[in-house]
N, C-alpha and C positions, 0 to 999 in steps of 0.2 A: 464852520466850513474851511476857514483859513488857516486853522491849526495854531492860532494865535492863542498863546496863554496855557497850552496843555501841560507844558513842563511844570508851570506853576501849580496847576490844579493837581497834577500827580503828586508833586511834593506834599501838598497840603493833605491829600488822602493818605500818604505814607506816614507822614508825621501823626495825623489822627490814629491810624492803626497802631503805630508804635506806642503812643500814649495809652491807648485803650488796652494793649496787650500787658502793659506793666502794672496795670491795676488789679486788685484782688477780685473785682466785679467781673472781669473777663474770664479769669481763671474758674470763678464759680459758675458762670454761664456755660463755659466750655465743658465742665464736668457734668452740669445738668443734660447739655446736649448729648454728650457720650452716653449717659444713662437712658436718654429718651431713645437714642438710635439702638441701644442694647435691647430694650424691651420691644421695640418696634421688629427687630429681628426675630425675637423670639416669638412674637404673636404670629408673623408671617410664617415662621417655620413650623409652629404649632398648628396653624390653621392649615397648611398644606398637608402636614400629616394626618390630621383629623379627617380632611375630606378624602384622602387617599386610602383611609382605613376601609377594608373591604365592607365590614358591617355597616359602618356609616355611610359609605357611598351607596350601598343598596337601600338604606332606609331613608336617606336624605331627601330625594324628590318627592316621595309621597308625604313625608314629614312637613316639608315646606307647603306643600298644597294644602295639607290639613291645617296648618297654622294659618296660612291665607284665607282659608274658608271659615275660620273660627271654630274649627272642630275640637282644636286642642290649643292650649294656651301656650305661648312661647317658652315659659319657664318650664313646664312639664315636658315638652318637647325637648328643649335643651337637656334637661335631665336625662331622658331616654337616650338621646344621642350620646351624651358623654359616657354613660353606663356601658353602650355599645363599644365605645372607644377604648375604655378602660378593661375590658374583657378579651 
């Protein structure tokens, strides 16, 4: 509230960050994060393209209803939708 010691706290944070960034573990974690972000973007893009595909968009509502009702199992439904997407 009085802003006492903020400079010291900030220096400690900066010192910690600098020490962490110089270690190999930091670079390894950053590389893992980059790959995680890469695959996240790929999943999001593929999901958007999948849902926008005309044959999938047409079949998806009924397929979801049939899966929810237990009329078709999720694996078979997914295979059918993927086949539609690939053609």
